[in-house]
C-alpha angles and dihedrals in degrees: 000000000000140000115022092001088065088047088055091053092053091043091059088062093057118117116276094254090058092053093064116134094275135094146215133193131248105191143208124200124250101232107168143038097054111156120241112274114246119234092261096033123137109252113262110247121236115282114281091358090127094047137247140305131193116240109204132182125201135201101021163166092084144146092289099049097101093047091046092052089052092052092049091049092050089054095041086236129154127210144175118242117205101200130201110230095228091052092047090050090054095043109040093153091057091051089051091050092052091051097045090050088063098251124138122249121212136185118258097171125267101266102019091251118173104248093205091070101043134068123263087250091061091044090053091050094047094049097039092052091051092045091053093047097047092045090053092047098046106022089236128092113230116245097189133066136177120200113233110267084005087270124135140126132257093253090063090071090079090052091053092048092050090056095043091246127150115211114231122195130179138234100189117053114179091202092222087149090067131070096268119121124264090251091052091052090051093048092050087064104033096046099062102015117133142160113305099020122143110220120205123206137164095202095140091067104029122061089201090064096040090055091059101047097087092049090047091053090047090051092051090053091050087057094048092251127138131196120247142191126242129255128175117264136186104241136048114241110216089212091073104008084241123085106253138175128166130247146151125268093267091061097255109143110213121201113272115269114268108253109232114208110244121204119223113266116264136198095046105179136174108231097176130016135185137156094272105017138042135178121214136187133190141177117279118255116223111240095019119126092193147330136258115218121214131192116199088343096306122114111257109170150309133264129190089196134055094259134070137177115216114208134185095039112176132178125348148320108030112178116188124204131177130215123198116223140175105183092265103058143000133223125230117270117278123240109285130248126199120238136179122023112350123246120250118276116263135192094046109180139167109240096177130016135179137154090268106030143021136192120209132186136187142178115286111254114228110244095014117132092194147327137257115216121212128192119196088345095305124111110259109171151307135266130190089199134050093262135074138177119212109208124194102022114218115243119263127029118343118202112183129202130177133215124198115222137194137153090283096057144269133319125227115272118278123240109286127247132197119235135181126034117355111276122219122221110264124258124251115282117251136192094047109176140163110244096178130014141182134156091268106032143018137188120220134190134188141176111284113249118227112243095014117136090198146315137267115217121213130192117197089344096307124112110258108170150310133264128189090199134052094264136068139177116219114207134185095039115182128225095258131072117313113192113182126202132174131219122194117218141187138155091288097055146272136308125230117271117278126241107286129244127198119239137180120026091337090062093068118079106244123244124255113277117253136195096043110176141160107246097181138355145183132188090279106023143041133190117217134191135187141175114283115250119226111244095014117136092193147322137261116217122213131192117198087342096308123113111249106165155326133254130192089201133048094263134074139173116219113208133187094034114192120238110272130019122351113193107206124198133172132206128192121231142188138154091289096057145272134307124230116274117275126242108285132244128203119243110186119215132191 
């Protein structure tokens, strides 16, 4: 073996203290595959001037191993492959290709078991079996391991030490194993990447990740970063939870790049704006190799030039900020600019109020070019500034809302505010009547209430709907009772509920019951039954003309019958009224 495999042989002869479970980098420059620089692009820094990162791949070998090795070769990039023993056993040629290309090979257990849920005995068996296999396949014993999912337990440290393995973690996962897009997996690396990072990918098994490796390597080069190989080190670096330093392929460790302080970008300007997209420009920052873009504080993307188009905008507000970066350090975020549709105005207040005029003000909305003013739901006027005077005020209640506007569209309405003379809550509606009725729907009307903005409709005490006029059609009526009431409302409050009216089937007086018969009797009681009546909510029972009881169903037992004849009749009832009494039947008592 040659290259980093030879380095691994020599590394295994290092003193014991230098073989602690930590790691450092020995790097190699990314020399090819850099994309053409746009006209306004930030100049690409010299190769490796920003330092080195470790590019690591888990879970191979896999279907994409050969293609991945070609991409790495084209970019003169080196990587570390943490192989699963089973996969290596099934793909010995791929393991050989990784080694002969000069890449490092690490241990990733034999069956990809999560070490945090198994005993140290199982961990020892998994790692030992993989060590033996990879040593036989490559002629070199791995000195690095990564626990699957980077999860293990403290007791496993002794297992690693017994096998001469250094545990390697990661601090930059591109999530190519998930359902994110290729571009998202690239951005997850290139946005925050800096000198000394350990990048984790699963590109051998996931086409989504493989498709982004070339662009990731190009992006690293644009930032002056090179890939490196791993060597054991003495101390753990909290940046990666693995001790890392950066060096060239020969093992020479250069001093870390001098971080140059970068000022936050200035001059951030929106040059084009729409509901879902916006284009921004800003002034270049000396020493920056590119810029990270943030929306509402969340990382959005990367630009090597001083312009960026944001896509997929949704909702409001969207506040864009830019951070200058060079692979070694980052600036603070720039001042933000609003893009997309503006958010609704807030902080609406009345600053002057009379019987004939009112002045209102509100907080300026970022990105708004002006404001539409609405009174009682109707458009009233326009203001370029967060202030407006209504003069003259229309008579009656005045309920004002605001809408922020820009080239992308309109915001939602602001919270409303009452202006003009104090408005009293409306009185209770009267004259409620049913103007059309059927078993499933009914139309109601009532006398309009002065000062009401609208009316809430209630059925059987529950809110049903709203009407801005003194009429409403209730639909979807059920077979039971439907008792409608109306409440008038305005900015000052609500009236009491109106007198109720029945609608639907319950609004029609039921027909007289038929088929009344005595189904059983004793000396002092009798049970009766009759045909059910459509629309009836229940039945009143009469004996010799006097009311004796109520039944929800078409049956009733009369008790305590008087001696002699008892003439029983039934009438049907609902919210609309009562039927006539049925034909009677004799129930004899005594």
